[in-house]
C-alpha positions in Angstrom: 78.4 157.8 46.9 76.6 154.5 47.3 79.1 153.0 44.9 82.1 153.9 47.1 80.5 152.4 50.1 79.9 149.1 48.3 83.5 149.0 47.1 85.0 149.4 50.6 82.7 146.7 52.0 83.9 144.4 49.2 87.5 145.1 50.0 87.0 144.3 53.7 85.6 140.8 53.0 87.5 138.2 55.0 89.2 140.7 57.3 87.6 139.1 60.4 88.8 135.7 59.4 92.3 137.0 59.0 92.2 138.8 62.3 91.0 135.6 64.0 93.8 133.6 62.4 96.3 135.9 64.2 94.4 136.0 67.5 93.4 132.4 67.9 96.8 130.8 68.5 97.6 133.3 71.2 94.2 132.8 72.8 94.6 129.0 72.7 98.0 129.3 74.3 96.6 131.5 77.0 93.9 129.0 77.8 96.4 126.1 77.9 98.7 127.9 80.3 95.8 128.9 82.5 94.7 125.3 82.8 98.3 124.2 83.4 98.7 126.7 86.2 95.4 125.5 87.8 96.7 121.9 87.6 100.0 122.9 89.2 98.4 124.6 92.1 95.9 121.8 92.6 98.9 119.3 92.6 100.6 121.5 95.1 97.5 121.6 97.3 97.2 117.8 97.1 100.9 117.4 98.2 100.5 119.7 101.3 97.3 118.0 102.3 98.9 114.6 102.0 101.9 115.9 104.1 99.5 117.1 106.8 97.7 113.8 106.8 101.0 112.0 107.4 102.0 114.4 110.2 98.7 113.9 112.0 99.3 110.1 111.9 103.0 110.4 113.1 102.3 112.8 115.9 101.1 110.0 118.2 104.6 108.3 118.2 105.9 109.1 121.7 109.4 107.7 121.0 111.8 106.7 118.2 111.0 103.0 118.5 107.2 103.6 118.0 108.1 105.9 115.1 110.2 103.3 113.4 107.4 100.7 113.9 104.7 102.8 112.3 106.9 104.6 109.7 106.3 102.3 106.7 102.5 102.3 107.3 102.3 106.0 107.5 104.4 106.5 104.4 102.1 104.0 102.5 99.0 105.8 103.8 100.4 109.2 102.8 101.3 108.1 99.3 98.0 106.4 98.9 96.2 109.6 100.1 98.1 111.7 97.6 97.3 109.2 94.8 93.6 109.0 95.7 93.0 112.7 96.1 95.4 113.8 93.3 94.3 111.1 90.8 96.1 112.0 87.6 97.2 115.5 88.8 99.9 114.4 91.2 101.9 111.6 89.7 104.5 109.4 91.5 104.0 110.9 95.0 106.9 110.1 97.4 106.5 110.7 101.1 109.6 111.2 103.3 109.0 111.4 107.1 111.4 112.7 109.8 111.3 112.4 113.5 113.2 114.6 115.9 112.7 113.1 119.4 114.9 115.7 121.1 112.8 118.6 119.8 109.6 116.6 119.9 108.7 117.3 116.3 107.7 115.3 113.3 107.6 116.3 109.6 106.5 114.9 106.3 107.7 115.9 102.9 105.6 114.9 99.9 106.9 115.4 96.4 105.7 114.4 93.0 105.3 115.3 89.3 102.3 117.4 88.1 100.6 116.4 84.9 101.6 118.6 82.0 99.5 119.8 79.1 102.4 121.5 77.5 104.9 119.2 75.8 108.4 119.3 77.3 107.2 121.1 80.5 108.2 119.0 83.5 106.8 120.4 86.8 107.4 118.9 90.2 106.0 120.0 93.6 107.4 119.5 97.0 105.5 120.4 100.1 106.4 119.9 103.8 104.3 119.9 106.9 105.5 119.5 110.5 104.0 119.4 114.0 104.8 118.6 117.6 104.8 115.1 118.9 101.9 114.5 121.4 103.2 113.7 124.8 100.9 111.9 127.2 101.9 112.4 130.8 100.4 111.0 134.0 98.5 113.2 136.4 100.5 114.6 139.2 
């Protein structure tokens, strides 16, 4: 009886290494895609925060002339914010502001590429924030 037990143990040698050879690539892919998903959502969060920062700066423009005067500075600040906060996660951030004087609203769209760990995978994020223009009126 002891002889049969030894023989089956001998035949099972290396079975766990073989099992690991089948499981490891799938496990590594799962880890890579999990990290890639986290980087994507972080890049998306950076884009929306940068867009909100741009909107908060543009809300003080009471008219189109003031908006045009401050537009370039706000775009530069928004893109710099996205680059500083996003570091290597959000690449080539582009900020596009809009001003609707009739409706009294401003908006900022920030888009950029997200760093990719997976070769051949190109991810872009685009986020938009908007808000009302602050109107300062004299007391009546």
